ZATORLUM-387831 format. One line per 2 residues: number of its first residue (from 0); for each residue x, y, z of N, C-alpha, C. Coordinates in steps of 0.02 Angstrom, whole numbers, plus 50000, padded with zeros to 5 digits. Layout:
NUM = X,Y,Z,X,Y,Z,X,Y,Z; ...
END
This chain:
0 = 55445,55458,55653,55469,55457,55723,55543,55436,55744; 55564,55388,55704,55627,55327,55730,55685,55365,55709
2 = 55661,55430,55637,55733,55455,55610,55730,55517,55679; 55664,55529,55685,55699,55597,55748,55739,55551,55804
4 = 55712,55497,55841,55734,55459,55884,55816,55461,55868; 55830,55426,55807,55900,55439,55783,55948,55487,55812
6 = 55906,55508,55771,55951,55603,55774,55984,55630,55858; 55896,55618,55903,55917,55632,55967,55973,55609,55977
8 = 55971,55544,55984,56028,55497,56005,56095,55512,55985; 56116,55552,55913,56166,55574,55903,56176,55633,55920
10 = 56144,55667,55951,56160,55759,55947,56178,55744,56052; 56112,55699,56075,56134,55706,56151,56199,55674,56173
12 = 56199,55612,56140,56299,55562,56160,56325,55596,56122; 56347,55630,56042,56387,55668,56031,56431,55596,55994
14 = 56376,55546,55968,56405,55494,55952,56354,55472,55879; 56389,55454,55804,56365,55445,55764,56306,55404,55800
16 = 56254,55358,55754,56201,55326,55790,56225,55253,55781; 56277,55234,55719,56272,55158,55707,56339,55162,55791
18 = 56357,55196,55795,56426,55172,55850,56390,55187,55926; 56366,55221,55913,56292,55222,55984,56259,55158,56011
20 = 56237,55140,55934,56201,55068,55940,56249,55023,55972; 56317,55002,55916,56354,54957,55938,56366,54957,55991
22 = 56420,55018,56028,56442,55003,56121,56389,55012,56146; 56311,55015,56136,56275,55017,56201,56225,54960,56196
24 = 56218,54932,56131,56187,54876,56147,56200,54823,56109; 56255,54814,56073,56267,54769,56017,56346,54726,56083
26 = 56363,54767,56081,56435,54765,56136,56416,54705,56208; 56347,54753,56222,56324,54710,56291,56310,54657,56290
28 = 56281,54642,56227,56235,54586,56227,56290,54543,56193; 56359,54559,56153,56393,54515,56129,56370,54503,56065
30 = 56363,54529,56041,56317,54526,55970,56361,54550,55916; 56417,54498,55894,56488,54533,55875,56450,54512,55780
32 = 56423,54496,55790,56411,54471,55715,56351,54509,55684; 56337,54558,55717,56277,54611,55714,56276,54681,55691
34 = 56256,54722,55654,56282,54799,55631,56214,54817,55601; 56224,54895,55587,56163,54930,55570,56177,54927,55484
36 = 56260,54922,55481,56299,54966,55405,56303,54883,55385; 56309,54888,55325,56330,54806,55299,56400,54800,55294
38 = 56451,54861,55281,56502,54841,55297,56516,54803,55385; 56463,54813,55393,56485,54806,55497,56487,54726,55515
40 = 56472,54690,55471,56420,54631,55483,56464,54589,55418; 56472,54525,55445,56491,54463,55400,56448,54430,55365
42 = 56448,54461,55296,56350,54425,55267,56354,54380,55216; 56402,54320,55268,56396,54261,55240,56364,54237,55314
44 = 56349,54270,55367,56304,54241,55408,56216,54245,55405; 56201,54291,55363,56157,54304,55351,56124,54267,55314
46 = 56049,54278,55304,56020,54209,55279,56019,54238,55216; 55995,54198,55168,55992,54208,55101,55919,54210,55070
48 = 55896,54238,55032,55831,54224,55010,55864,54207,54918; 55792,54160,54911,55779,54109,54857,55715,54110,54825
50 = 55712,54131,54764,55641,54123,54726,55630,54063,54705; 55582,54045,54678,55548,54001,54649,55607,53967,54580
52 = 55641,53985,54572,55678,53939,54541,55753,53928,54559; 55737,53929,54641,55789,53914,54656,55853,53950,54654
54 = 55852,54006,54642,55906,54077,54608,55923,54097,54681; 55960,54113,54691,55998,54163,54756,55989,54221,54715
56 = 55966,54280,54762,55936,54323,54766,56017,54362,54796; 56013,54422,54762,56085,54452,54802,56035,54516,54844
58 = 56086,54501,54907,56062,54533,54969,56073,54619,54957; 56020,54649,54969,56004,54737,54936,55973,54768,55029
60 = 56020,54812,55047,56008,54852,55076,55981,54925,55057; 55931,54939,55078,55898,55014,55069,55923,55045,55143
62 = 55974,55081,55163,56010,55124,55223,55960,55146,55219; 55923,55167,55264,55874,55249,55293,55868,55237,55364
64 = 55937,55264,55389,55957,55249,55454,55925,55326,55502; 55881,55294,55559,55896,55237,55593,55840,55200,55603
66 = 55807,55225,55542,55753,55160,55529,55746,55116,55497; 55816,55096,55470,55823,55035,55434,55813,54979,55490
68 = 55833,54921,55450,55847,54867,55486,55913,54844,55509; 55900,54799,55567,55978,54774,55593,55971,54710,55579
70 = 56038,54703,55548,56077,54650,55508,56089,54606,55563; 56089,54558,55555,56093,54508,55630,56098,54439,55582
72 = 56160,54400,55634,56144,54332,55625,56102,54286,55652; 56101,54240,55663,56041,54193,55697,56072,54194,55753
74 = 56136,54178,55761,56174,54152,55848,56165,54221,55887; 56169,54270,55850,56175,54342,55877,56095,54354,55904
76 = 56040,54339,55865,55974,54343,55877,55963,54315,55938; 55978,54269,55962,55960,54195,56005,55985,54232,56075
78 = 56047,54256,56076,56064,54307,56106,56029,54353,56125; 56012,54398,56095,55929,54468,56099,55871,54428,56132
80 = 55858,54361,56088,55802,54338,56118,55812,54293,56177; 55842,54278,56217,55882,54254,56280,55874,54302,56315
82 = 55896,54371,56337,55892,54428,56362,55823,54426,56385; 55769,54430,56327,55689,54446,56317,55674,54371,56384
84 = 55701,54330,56357,55694,54271,56394,55694,54266,56492; 55764,54312,56499,55790,54322,56562,55762,54377,56604
86 = 55708,54412,56565,55664,54460,56599,55709,54520,56589; 55749,54532,56539,55792,54608,56536,55868,54603,56553
88 = 55889,54540,56576,55962,54534,56617,55988,54496,56537; 56063,54534,56547,56111,54511,56497,56172,54498,56538
90 = 56197,54407,56524,56249,54407,56540,56242,54406,56627; 56250,54478,56657,56237,54496,56720,56226,54543,56736
92 = 56206,54570,56694,56175,54658,56704,56097,54634,56678; 56063,54697,56706,55993,54709,56690,56011,54764,56658
94 = 55960,54741,56557,55972,54773,56519,55907,54814,56512; 55844,54776,56544,55792,54811,56540,55750,54789,56616
96 = 55698,54842,56617,55678,54826,56705,55637,54791,56683; 55606,54731,56736,55569,54667,56705,55505,54703,56711
98 = 55453,54751,56725,55418,54787,56700,55400,54802,56635; 55445,54826,56607,55463,54861,56529,55443,54772,56506
100 = 55466,54714,56493,55471,54666,56460,55389,54631,56474; 55350,54655,56535,55299,54627,56536,55261,54684,56489
102 = 55259,54744,56505,55223,54806,56467,55211,54775,56407; 55273,54773,56371,55293,54760,56300,55254,54698,56278
104 = 55265,54642,56323,55241,54576,56266,55195,54554,56336; 55164,54568,56375,55117,54558,56423,55131,54520,56486
END
């Protein structure tokens, strides 16, 4: 279902999915350390995984757009969470309607 939604976004907007998310969401939130593709982010800002032997695991990204995860730093995720706590407002713009937040989170 998510793949179809991403395809529709590309066809309706005429913009690749990655670029659409960057322009319409990430730039609005000022999430400069986030992106869909690994090439779009500074991987040194991402959390690192370790196993029991305390060895660092290399970062592997399985890219199945648009159903893949958003790569984001903790500071960028804080900006997103701030929008949710502000009932959908980002900086001075309303990104979500107040009742949308209530529907999702109760």
